[in-house]
C-alpha positions as CSV (number, residue, x, y, z in Angstrom):
1,M,-147.0,85.3,-7.7
2,T,-143.7,83.6,-7.2
3,R,-140.7,85.4,-8.8
4,T,-137.6,83.8,-10.2
5,G,-134.0,84.9,-10.2
6,K,-132.1,86.6,-7.4
7,W,-133.4,89.4,-5.2
8,P,-132.4,92.9,-6.3
9,L,-131.2,93.6,-2.8
10,H,-130.0,90.7,-0.6
11,P,-127.4,91.7,2.0
12,P,-125.5,88.7,3.5
13,P,-126.6,87.4,6.8
14,Q,-124.6,88.5,9.9
15,P,-122.6,85.9,11.8
16,G,-125.0,83.9,14.0
17,E,-128.1,85.8,12.8
18,A,-131.5,84.1,13.0
19,L,-133.3,83.2,9.7
20,S,-136.3,85.3,10.6
21,S,-134.2,88.3,11.4
22,W,-132.4,88.1,8.0
23,L,-135.6,87.6,6.0
24,Y,-137.1,90.5,7.9
25,R,-134.3,92.8,6.8
26,I,-134.6,91.6,3.2
27,A,-138.4,92.2,3.3
28,Q,-137.8,95.8,4.6
29,L,-135.4,96.6,1.7
30,H,-138.2,95.6,-0.8
31,S,-140.9,97.5,1.1
32,L,-142.6,94.2,2.2
33,S,-143.6,92.7,5.4
34,L,-142.2,89.3,6.4
35,D,-145.5,87.6,5.7
36,E,-145.8,89.2,2.2
37,L,-142.2,88.1,1.4
38,L,-143.0,84.5,2.5
39,E,-146.3,84.3,0.6
40,H,-145.8,86.2,-2.6
41,D,-142.1,85.7,-3.2
42,L,-141.2,82.4,-1.5
43,S,-144.5,80.5,-1.8
44,H,-144.7,79.6,1.9
45,R,-147.7,81.3,3.3
46,G,-148.4,81.3,7.0
47,L,-145.0,80.5,8.4
48,T,-144.3,82.4,11.7
49,A,-140.9,83.8,12.7
50,R,-140.6,81.1,15.4
51,E,-141.2,78.3,12.8
52,L,-138.5,79.9,10.6
53,D,-136.0,79.8,13.4
54,D,-137.1,76.3,14.6
55,D,-137.2,74.0,11.6
56,P,-137.9,75.7,8.2
57,P,-139.0,73.4,5.3
58,P,-136.1,72.2,3.2
59,A,-137.9,73.5,0.1
60,L,-138.0,77.0,1.6
61,L,-134.2,76.9,2.2
62,D,-133.6,75.8,-1.4
63,T,-135.7,78.7,-2.7
64,I,-133.9,81.2,-0.4
65,A,-130.5,79.8,-1.6
66,D,-131.6,80.4,-5.2
67,R,-133.0,83.9,-4.5
68,S,-130.0,85.1,-2.4
69,G,-127.0,83.1,-3.6
70,V,-126.2,82.1,0.0
71,P,-125.3,78.4,0.1
72,L,-127.3,75.9,2.1
73,D,-124.5,75.1,4.5
74,R,-124.7,78.7,5.7
75,L,-128.5,78.9,5.8
76,R,-129.1,75.7,7.9
77,P,-127.3,77.0,11.0
78,M,-129.6,80.0,11.0
79,S,-132.3,77.8,12.6
80,L,-132.3,75.4,15.5
81,A,-132.7,72.4,13.2
82,G,-129.3,73.2,11.8
83,W,-127.7,72.7,15.2
84,A,-128.8,69.1,15.8
85,P,-127.2,67.1,17.3
86,W,-124.8,69.7,18.7
87,L,-127.0,72.1,20.6
88,L,-130.0,69.8,20.9
89,D,-130.5,66.1,20.1
90,N,-133.1,66.6,17.5
91,P,-135.5,69.4,16.3
92,D,-138.4,67.0,17.0
93,P,-139.3,67.2,20.7
94,D,-140.4,63.5,20.7
95,R,-136.8,62.5,20.0
96,C,-135.3,64.6,22.7
97,S,-134.5,62.8,26.0
98,F,-134.3,64.9,29.1
99,P,-132.4,62.3,31.2
100,T,-129.9,61.6,28.5
101,Y,-129.1,65.3,27.8
102,V,-129.1,66.5,31.4
103,H,-128.1,63.6,33.6
104,Q,-125.6,61.7,31.4
105,L,-122.7,63.9,32.5
106,S,-121.7,65.3,35.9
107,V,-119.6,68.4,36.8
108,L,-120.0,69.6,40.4
109,L,-121.7,66.7,42.0
110,P,-121.3,62.9,41.7
111,T,-124.3,61.1,40.1
112,D,-125.4,59.6,43.5
113,R,-125.9,63.1,44.9
114,R,-128.3,64.2,42.1
115,D,-132.1,64.4,42.5
116,P,-133.2,63.6,38.9
117,A,-136.8,62.8,39.8
118,V,-137.5,66.2,41.3
119,R,-136.9,68.4,38.3
120,A,-138.6,66.8,35.3
121,P,-140.3,68.5,32.4
122,T,-144.0,68.9,32.7
123,S,-144.5,68.9,29.0
124,A,-143.8,66.1,26.5
125,R,-142.6,68.8,24.1
126,W,-139.4,69.5,26.1
127,R,-136.3,70.5,24.2
128,P,-133.0,71.7,25.7
129,W,-132.5,75.4,25.8
130,V,-135.9,76.1,24.1
131,N,-138.5,78.0,26.1
132,V,-142.2,77.5,25.7
133,N,-142.7,81.2,25.4
134,R,-139.8,82.4,23.4
135,S,-138.9,86.0,23.4
136,Y,-136.5,88.2,21.5
137,R,-133.4,89.5,23.2
138,A,-130.7,91.7,21.6
139,C,-127.7,93.9,22.4
140,P,-128.7,97.6,22.2
141,D,-125.3,98.4,20.6
142,C,-125.8,95.7,17.9
143,V,-129.2,97.2,16.8
144,A,-128.2,100.8,17.0
145,P,-129.9,103.0,14.3
146,S,-126.5,104.1,13.0
147,G,-125.4,100.6,11.9
148,P,-126.8,97.3,10.5
149,W,-128.9,95.4,13.0
150,S,-129.6,91.7,13.3
151,I,-131.0,89.3,15.9
152,P,-128.7,86.4,16.7
153,L,-130.4,83.0,16.9
154,V,-128.8,82.4,20.3
155,G,-130.6,85.6,21.5
156,Q,-133.9,83.7,21.4
157,L,-132.6,81.0,23.8
158,P,-131.7,81.2,27.5
159,L,-128.1,80.2,26.6
160,T,-126.2,83.4,26.9
161,L,-126.4,86.5,29.1
162,G,-124.6,89.2,27.1
163,C,-123.1,90.2,23.9
164,P,-119.5,88.9,23.5
165,A,-118.6,91.8,21.3
166,H,-119.8,94.7,23.6
167,H,-119.9,92.9,27.0
168,R,-123.4,94.1,27.7
169,R,-126.5,92.3,28.9
170,L,-128.9,91.3,26.1
171,E,-132.2,93.2,26.7
172,S,-135.7,91.9,25.9
173,C,-137.6,93.6,23.1
174,N,-141.2,93.3,21.9
175,T,-140.7,92.4,18.3
176,I,-137.9,91.9,15.8
177,P,-135.8,95.0,16.5
178,H,-135.2,97.7,13.9
179,P,-134.2,101.3,14.3
180,L,-137.7,102.1,15.6
181,A,-137.9,99.1,17.9
182,R,-139.5,99.3,21.3
183,W,-137.7,97.6,24.2
184,E,-139.8,96.0,27.0
185,T,-138.5,98.6,29.5
186,A,-139.6,102.2,28.9
187,S,-136.2,103.6,30.0
188,L,-133.6,101.3,28.7
189,V,-130.7,101.0,31.2
190,T,-128.0,98.8,29.8
191,R,-126.0,96.7,32.1
192,A,-122.4,95.5,31.7
193,T,-121.7,91.8,32.2
194,T,-119.3,90.7,35.0
195,A,-116.0,89.1,34.2
196,P,-117.3,85.5,34.9
197,E,-120.4,86.2,32.7
198,A,-118.3,87.6,29.9
199,A,-116.0,84.5,30.1
200,L,-119.1,82.2,29.9
201,D,-120.4,84.2,26.9
202,A,-117.0,83.9,25.2
203,L,-117.0,80.1,25.6
204,I,-120.5,79.8,24.2
205,A,-119.5,82.0,21.2
206,Q,-116.5,79.9,20.7
207,A,-118.6,76.7,20.6
208,L,-121.0,78.2,18.1
209,G,-118.3,79.7,15.9
210,A,-115.5,77.1,16.0
211,G,-117.3,73.9,17.0
212,T,-115.0,73.3,19.9
213,V,-114.3,75.0,23.3
214,T,-110.9,75.4,24.9
215,L,-111.4,74.6,28.6
216,S,-108.7,74.7,31.4
217,R,-107.3,71.2,30.5
218,R,-108.2,70.6,26.9
219,A,-110.5,71.4,24.1
220,V,-113.9,69.6,23.9
221,H,-116.5,69.4,21.2
222,A,-119.3,71.9,21.2
223,A,-121.9,69.1,21.8
224,V,-120.0,68.0,25.0
225,W,-119.8,71.6,26.2
226,F,-123.5,72.4,25.8
227,R,-124.4,69.2,27.7
228,M,-121.8,70.0,30.4
229,L,-123.3,73.5,30.8
230,R,-126.9,72.2,31.0
231,T,-125.8,69.6,33.6
232,L,-124.1,72.3,35.6
233,L,-127.3,74.4,35.6
234,D,-129.3,71.4,37.0
235,E,-126.7,70.6,39.6
236,L,-126.9,74.2,40.9
237,C,-130.5,73.6,41.7
238,T,-129.7,70.6,44.1
239,P,-130.7,71.2,47.7
240,F,-127.7,71.9,49.9
241,R,-128.3,69.0,52.2
242,A,-128.7,66.5,49.4
243,A,-125.4,67.7,47.8
244,G,-123.4,66.1,50.6
245,P,-119.8,67.5,50.7
246,G,-120.5,69.6,47.6
247,G,-123.2,71.5,49.6
248,D,-120.6,74.0,50.9
249,D,-119.4,74.8,47.3
250,L,-123.0,75.3,46.3
251,R,-123.6,77.8,49.1
252,R,-120.4,79.6,48.2
253,I,-121.6,80.0,44.6
254,W,-125.0,81.2,45.5
255,T,-123.6,83.6,48.1
256,S,-121.6,85.3,45.3
257,V,-124.7,85.6,43.0
258,G,-127.5,86.2,45.5
259,R,-130.4,84.3,47.0
260,R,-131.3,81.2,45.1
261,P,-134.9,81.3,43.9
262,H,-137.0,78.6,45.5
263,R,-138.7,77.6,42.3
264,V,-135.5,76.3,40.7
265,L,-135.5,73.4,43.1
266,T,-138.6,71.8,41.4
267,T,-138.7,73.3,37.9
268,T,-136.7,72.6,34.9
269,F,-134.5,75.4,33.5
270,E,-136.5,75.7,30.2
271,E,-139.8,76.2,32.1
272,L,-138.5,79.1,34.2
273,D,-139.0,82.8,33.4
274,W,-136.1,84.7,31.9
275,A,-135.2,86.6,35.1
276,T,-134.7,83.3,36.9
277,Q,-132.9,81.8,34.0
278,A,-130.5,84.7,33.9
279,H,-129.9,84.3,37.7
280,L,-129.0,80.6,37.1
281,L,-126.7,81.4,34.2
282,A,-124.9,84.0,36.4
283,A,-124.5,81.3,39.0
284,A,-123.1,78.9,36.4
285,A,-120.6,81.6,35.3
286,V,-119.4,82.0,38.9
287,A,-119.1,78.3,39.3
288,I,-116.9,77.9,36.2
289,D,-114.8,80.9,37.4
290,L,-114.3,79.3,40.8
291,L,-113.5,75.9,39.3
292,A,-110.9,77.5,37.0
293,A,-109.3,79.2,40.0
294,G,-109.3,76.0,42.0
295,T,-111.4,77.6,44.7
296,I,-114.1,74.9,44.7
297,T,-113.9,71.2,44.0
298,A,-115.4,69.4,41.0
299,R,-116.7,66.1,42.2
300,G,-118.3,65.0,38.9
301,T,-116.9,62.9,36.2
302,H,-116.3,65.8,33.7
303,G,-115.7,68.6,36.2
304,H,-111.9,68.2,36.0
305,L,-112.0,69.7,32.5
306,L,-112.9,73.0,34.1
307,C,-110.2,72.8,36.7
308,P,-106.5,73.8,36.4
309,W,-103.8,71.2,36.2
310,P,-102.5,70.1,39.6
311,S,-99.1,71.7,40.4
312,T,-96.2,69.2,40.2
313,T,-92.5,69.7,41.1
314,V,-90.2,68.0,38.7
315,F,-86.4,68.0,39.1
316,G,-85.0,70.0,36.2
317,G,-81.6,68.1,36.1
318,R,-78.3,69.6,35.3
319,P,-78.3,72.8,33.2
320,T,-77.6,72.1,29.6
321,R,-74.9,74.1,27.8
322,H,-76.1,75.5,24.6
323,P,-73.5,76.2,21.9
324,S,-73.3,79.8,20.8
325,P,-74.8,80.4,17.4
326,S,-72.4,80.5,14.6
327,R,-71.9,83.8,12.8
328,S,-72.3,84.2,9.1
329,V,-69.1,84.5,7.1
330,H,-70.9,86.7,4.6
331,P,-73.1,89.2,6.4
332,V,-76.3,90.3,4.6
333,T,-77.0,93.9,3.9
334,G,-80.2,95.7,4.8
335,D,-81.4,95.9,1.2
336,E,-80.8,92.2,0.8
337,T,-82.8,91.5,3.9
338,A,-85.7,93.6,2.7
339,A,-85.7,91.8,-0.6
340,L,-85.7,88.4,1.1
341,W,-88.7,89.4,3.3
342,A,-90.5,90.7,0.3
343,R,-90.1,87.3,-1.4
344,V,-91.4,85.6,1.8
345,R,-94.5,87.8,1.9
346,S,-95.2,87.2,-1.8
347,S,-94.8,83.5,-1.3
348,M,-97.2,83.5,1.7
349,E,-99.8,85.5,-0.2
350,A,-99.6,83.1,-3.1
351,A,-99.9,80.1,-0.8
352,I,-103.0,81.6,1.0
353,A,-104.6,82.4,-2.4
354,A,-104.1,78.9,-3.6
355,A,-105.4,77.5,-0.3
356,R,-108.7,79.4,-0.7
357,Q,-109.3,77.6,-4.0
358,D,-107.7,74.1,-3.6
359,P,-108.5,71.9,-0.5
360,A,-105.2,70.0,-1.0
361,A,-103.2,73.2,-0.9
362,A,-105.2,74.3,2.2
363,Q,-104.3,71.0,3.9
364,A,-100.7,71.3,3.0
365,L,-100.5,74.9,4.3
366,F,-102.2,73.9,7.5
367,T,-99.8,70.9,8.0
368,L,-96.8,73.3,7.6
369,A,-98.2,75.9,10.0
370,R,-99.2,73.3,12.5
371,N,-95.5,72.3,13.1
372,G,-95.2,75.2,15.5
373,C,-98.4,74.3,17.5
374,R,-97.6,72.4,20.7
375,T,-101.0,72.5,22.4
376,E,-104.6,71.9,21.3
377,A,-105.4,75.6,22.1
378,A,-102.7,76.6,19.6
379,V,-104.2,74.3,17.0
380,L,-107.6,75.8,17.6
381,R,-106.2,79.3,17.2
382,L,-104.6,78.3,14.0
383,R,-107.9,76.9,12.6
384,T,-109.6,80.1,13.6
385,A,-106.9,82.1,11.8
386,F,-107.4,80.0,8.6
387,A,-111.2,80.6,8.8
388,Q,-110.7,84.3,9.1
389,H,-108.6,84.3,5.9
390,G,-111.4,82.4,4.1
391,I,-109.5,79.0,4.0
392,S,-111.8,76.0,4.5
393,L,-110.4,73.0,6.4
394,P,-112.0,69.6,7.0
395,V,-113.4,68.8,10.4
396,P,-110.8,66.7,12.4
397,D,-111.7,63.0,12.8
398,T,-111.3,63.1,16.6
399,T,-114.5,65.2,17.0
400,P,-117.9,63.5,17.3
401,T,-119.8,62.9,14.1
402,Q,-121.0,66.2,12.6
403,P,-124.7,66.3,11.7
404,E,-125.4,65.6,8.0
405,N,-127.7,68.6,7.7
406,A,-125.8,71.1,9.9
407,H,-122.4,72.8,9.8
408,S,-120.9,75.1,12.3
409,P,-121.0,78.7,11.2
410,G,-117.4,79.0,12.1
């Protein structure tokens, strides 16, 4: 029998948490299984955890919003459908194009050095970043019995190697973890991520949280970043001889990571096992690190975004004499200075409180604060600071069109 009203216990979802993980936690609080919660409380019998995290029915999301008080714009990004067309083109595999997603951009190699016909999906149900046999992966620190646990949606995808908070490799587990969860390895030995791997995880977390990624030269939209990364993974599988001048750079990357698995030459990334996918992601992290250091050459159209600016020598001209600052005729005492700063803090707190409630006040405060930002990275940090203070800002017009049914969690 379907209930009405809000759940007695409904903890808020964790940032980036998958819908199945959150509903599993709510079901546990009410001494129910996930199937019982879906059937008897939400009137959606038979839905699996994978279906919840793929493309849940809109009616189910409406019911969950009523029962929990969590708005729809926060529920949608808890499934893959809420990330279209940023992370994937469309939740429907029939509307996902492998050549468009993987071969439209180029990073390491020019397009004439690619071998697009060699690695093609064997299934018509291909979607970027989605494995046929999806498994759960989580950070052992994030699901420790002493604290609240949750499974991030990105932990089900071969998209990230480690936890950006603890800088440790995500480990595979048999089921949705809880304090009594069993990991796939009998003796769990946690591994720390390397510096390039941690940097790649940070870029992915930034894309999922802020909707943009700050690269070496400028910020790009999350949709562009995910396609650049998927293109880079495909380029790393190109035979050395077919890569032309870029073959030496490919050898250098794989020498740093280890022997390249032979299967990657003919199999798409999504059809590989997780161990091979992790090996490829580690190679991509090394490639991005070498590009940022200027050690290897980016011969693709979009590779320059990962490279440092070329050094240029500009004549500084004659030194300019700056007049000495004028001294105040009436010096201010220490008590007066403290009172003035107290008024400044009070005014700022009032402005922040007004910005949380009024979009016009939020935009005015953002315009004022932006006067000191001289780079796109500074503007991105300012937007992140506003989000941390609970101030909502409109998405800038310069970014690609945001999906109508999806909003970035950040």
